[in-house]
N, C-alpha and C positions, 0 to 999 in steps of 0.2 A: 785615766780615772773617769773622765766624762763618758767614755765608751762603756765602761763597766756599769756606771750608774744608769746609762740609757738602756742597756740590755736588761738590767734588773727591773727597771720600771716597765719596760715593754713586756716582760715575761710574767710579772707578778700580777696574779688575778686580783689581789686586794690592794693594788697600788692606789686606785682611786679612793678607796675608803681611808687608807692611811693618810694620803695627801689631804683629803677634805677635812678629816677630823683634826689632823695635826695643825693645819693652817687656821682652822676655826678656834682651836685652843689658844693659838698664838694671838688671835684677834681678841679673845676674852682677856688674855693677860695684858695686852696693850691697852684695852679699854679700862682695865682696873688701875693700871699705874698712871694713865694720863687723865682719865675722867672726862675726856672730850667726847661730845655727842657724835662728832663726825667719824670717830674711830669706832665704827659699827663692826662687831665681830664678823658678821656675814660678808660685809663689803671687804673687810680685810682678807677674809678667806678667799674670796673670788679673785682679788688682785694678786695675792701671793700664789694662788694656784696657777693663774695664767702665766705669771712670771716664771714659775718653776717649770711648767710644761714647755715654755718657749726656750728657757735656758738649757734644758736637757733634750730638746728636739724630740719630745714625746708627742705622739698624735693624740687628738681628742678621743679617737675611738678606743685607744688603749686605756686612757683614763676612765672613759665612760663605762667600759666593761666591768670595772670594779665598783665605780661610784653608783651604778644602778642599784646596788644592794641597799643603799640609803634611800633611794626613791621608793622602795617597797614599804618603808616605814612612814611615808607621808600620811597615808590614810589613817593608820592606827594612831599616829600622833595627833591628828585632827580630832579623832573620836575622843581621845583622852581629855580634850578641852571641856568635855561635859562635866568633869569633876568640879572645877570651880563654879560652874553654872549651877550645879545641884546644891552647892554650899550656900548659894545666894538666891535660892528659889523663891523665898518670901518677897525679896525685892522685885522679882519678876512678876509675881502674882499681883502685887500692889500697883505696879506701873506698866502693866502689859499694853495699855492703849498707847502710851508714849513710846514704849519700846517698838511696837509694831510700826508706828508712824515713822519713827526715826530710821529704822532699818529700810523700810520701803523707800523713803526719801533718799537714803544713801545709795541704794541700788539704781534708782531711776536717775539720780544726779550723776552718777558715774557714767552710765551708758549715754545719757544725753550730752554730757561734755565731750565724749568721744565722737558722737555723731556730729556735733557742732564743729569740732576740730577737723574732722574728715571733710566736711562740706566746705569749710573755710580754706583748707589747704589743697583741695582737689585730689585727695588720695583715692586709690582704687578700692574696689570692694574687698579684695583679699586683705589689704592693709587694715581696713575697717574692722572686719571680723576677727583679725589677729589681735587688735587692741581692745576689743569689746570686753573681754573678761579680765581686764587688768586688775580689778580690785577684789577678786576672789582668790581663794587658796589654790595653789598650783595643782593639787590633785583633781580639783573640779575644773579649773580653767583650761587644763590641757584637753580634757574631753570636749568642752564647749568649743574651743578653737578648732579642733579636728573635725567635729561634726559640721561646723559651719564653713569649712574649707579654708581655714586660716593657716598661717605658718606657725606650727606648734613651738619650735625652738625660740622664735622671736616672742611668742606669747609668754613663754617661761621667763625670758629675759625681762620683759615689761612688767610681769607680776613681781619679780624679785626687786626691780628698781622701785616700783610703787611701794612695796613693803618697807624697803630700807628708808625711803623718803619719809614715810609715815613714822617709822621708828625714831628717826633723828629729829624731825621737826614737829610732830603732832602735839607733844606736850607744850612746846613753846607757842605754837599757833593757838591752841585752845586757851592758853593763858592770855594771849594778846587780844583775842575776841571776847575775853571775860566769860568763858564757859566754865563754871565751877562745880556743877552738879555731877557727881561720880557716874551716875547711870548715863547721862548724856555724853560724857567724855568717853566712856567705854563703847557705847553704840557708834559714836562718830569714828573712833579709831578702828574698830573691828570691821565696819562696813566699808571703810576707805582703804585700809592697808592690811587686811587679813591677818595671817598668823604672825608675820614678822612685826607688824604693828602691835598685835596683842601681847607680844613679849614686853613691850614698853608699858602697855596698859596694866599688866600684872605687876610691874615695878611700882606703878602709881598707887595701886591699892587692890584689895580683893574684889570690891564691887566693880571697879573699872575692868578688871581682868575677866570677871564672870560675864559681864554684859558684852564685852568685846568678843568673848568666846561664842556667845549666843549669836552675835551679829555675823561672825564668820560662817556658821552653818546655815543660818537663815538667808543671808545674802547669797550664798552659793546656790541654794535651792531656787530662790527668786530669779537669779541670773539665768539658770538653766531654763526656767520657764519662759522668761521674757526675752532672752537673747535672740531666739529665732524670729521673734516679731520685730525687734530692733534691726536685725540683719537685713530686713526687707526695705528699710528706709533709705539705704544708700548703696 
């Protein structure tokens, strides 16, 4: 039985898509019945996929061949985040100074923290540029990492971890530091934990989701512009 399953998985072009979507749906189901923040659907999907590939002795290459289809949807999905932003355009017009300041602070804070960590831990340049785009969406972060000479697969992993962390803890942290303004919460989440964090911001409210969507796009652009300058500092 195991041999039959392995052969099917190895030969199926869409195995990666089926496995990814199936495990993600299972994560959504588990989140719904438990209500636990730590049961993040993306995290559950990653863990179940790894376990499944290991149990069936399926290579990552076989999985990736089909799963790459999903990667093509990353950029269109990011563009679709403009919809909630358009719906909240009046909030943006009234608060554009605060929005611009918050996003800029988020980008500079993210890269400065990586610079400080690298200098403190004595990490090499490749590790530094690999971690530098940790707080922007994968579609943009992959390009930044590759251009600067980073390890792209590790960059993807770091971006996913950053997003999951923001999705799980952002709302609780903002409540702890007593940040109650919806625009401020959205900007903070989007500039720190990109698309995955924005999913949580959209659950919190329309304004939070719209501002977080804006922060994703703007943070990505600012990171592309400033990352090459930061890359020269370590």
